[in-house]
N, C-alpha and C positions, 0 to 999 in steps of 0.2 A: 466149191466150199459149202459142203451142207449144215455143217456147225454154224457158220454164219449165217445164213437163210434162217434155219430155224432159231439162232437167236434174236435174230430182228422180228421174228414175226412174233417170236415170245414178249421180248421187249414192249413192241407196238400193242399186243394186249395186253400188257401189265400197268401202261400207260394209260391206253381207253378205258379199264375198268377200276383205275383209281386205287391200285391194290396196295395195301400197306408194303409188301415185298419192296418196293420204290426206295421205303426209306431205307431197307438193307443195302440195296444196290449205291446208293450216295452215300460211301463209306470212304475214308481213306486207305482201309486196305482194299478196298477194291481199284482203288485207282495204282497203290503200289503193286497189287497183283498182275492187273492190266499191263501198267507199263513194263513190269520185268517180262512178261509173257512177251510182249510185242518186241522188246528189245532182242530176248532169245531169239525171235522170228528172223528179226533181219540181221542178226549173227549167222543163224543156220544158213539163210540162205544164200547170204555172202561167200560162205565157205562151201556152200552145197552138203551142207551136212544132213539135210533132209531133201525130200522130195518137194518140188514148186509148190506143187498143190497143196500138201499138209501145210507150207510154211505160210502160205495166202490165207488159209485157213485161220491156221492161230493166230496170223498179227490182224486178220480184220476184226476176229469176235473180241480180241482183248481192248483192241483199241476201241470198238464201240462199247463196252464197259467202262474205257476208261472216259472216252466222249461224254455217255451220261451221267457218270458220277460227278466229273469235273465240271459240264454245263449245268444240269439239271438244278443244284442252287442259285445260278448265279441270273436264272430265266424268272419269271413269273409262274404261277402255279397254272396249270392246264395251257401251260404253251404249246400250241400244235407241233412246233419241230420234232420232240420227242415222239411225237405217233408216227408223223410223215415222212420224215428223213429214215427210220429203218423200214417203214415199209417201201420206200423207195431204192433203197438198197438191195432187198429181196429179190423185189420186181428186178434189178435191172441184173443181176445176178443169174436170176432164172433165166431171164431172155439171154443172156449171154451163154449159159451152159445147154438152152437147146438148140439155138439157131444159130449159131456160131461154132462152137466144140464139139456140140452134138453134127453138126454136117461137117465137120472139115474133111471127112472122103469124098466130098464136093468141090471142094477148092482146087483150081487149075493148078500144073507146076509154076507156071508162072508168076501167078499170086503168091505160092508157098516161096518160090527163090524174094520175092520183094519181102515177103514178112519174115524170111530168114535174114536179110542182109540188116535189115530194121531193129532186128534181137541182135544180129552181131555187132550194130554197131557201136553201142555200150552208151547209148544217150539215153535209153529208157529200161535200164538198169532196174531190177523188179526191188531191190534193197534201197537204191535212190528214191524209188517212188513212195517207198514205204517211210524213209525218214523224213520225207516231205508230209506225208499224211499223219506223222507224229507230231510234227513242228506245228501245224494248221491246229492241233486240239487247243495250244495255248494262245490263239487269237479270238476269244471269244465275243470280241466286238465286231469282228468279222463273220458272222457264225455261216456263211455261204461257202467258205474254203475249205473247210472240211469234205462235206459232200461232192464237191467239184474234185478234191483230190482224191476223193474215195470212188470217183465215177475212172478217174485216170489208171487205177490202180486196178478197177473192173477191165478195160479195156487192155492193159497189159497182162493181167489174169486171162483173157480173151486170145491175147496175142500165145501167151505160152501154150493154152491149151490147143491151140491150133496148130503149133508147130511139133507139139507130142506125136511122137511114132503112134500109127492105130492099134 
């Protein structure tokens, strides 16, 4: 998810330097465009019309923009969550890409079978996790739900990345 990681780091930088670009990102247009892209990514993932990695990247990036645009006006100026959450997301995705997906050739057959059975069970379908992430955006009073669900989405991304052929 290179676009998502770049967007996270760019957003953290924009917030940290208090850029006037924040005012452009906090608009109804960004919310509508982000929601449209997020729903399109969910539908594409459900019908398997795009590669999973692309749908993860599009969904995560668009939801990050919606989260920022929707939540920023609700919190006090210089709220630290708008700097720390994007940095956390970038670090967790980079960690997953380097140490799990990048090392998938070292996973033993038994572990691969177990991971495949989890993926095949249908209990952790990517589109279901994506819908849950989208729903958490509307609970601004419970500000930890969104990062927790994004972490679960990152774990599902790791599972998908480890199971794809080398």
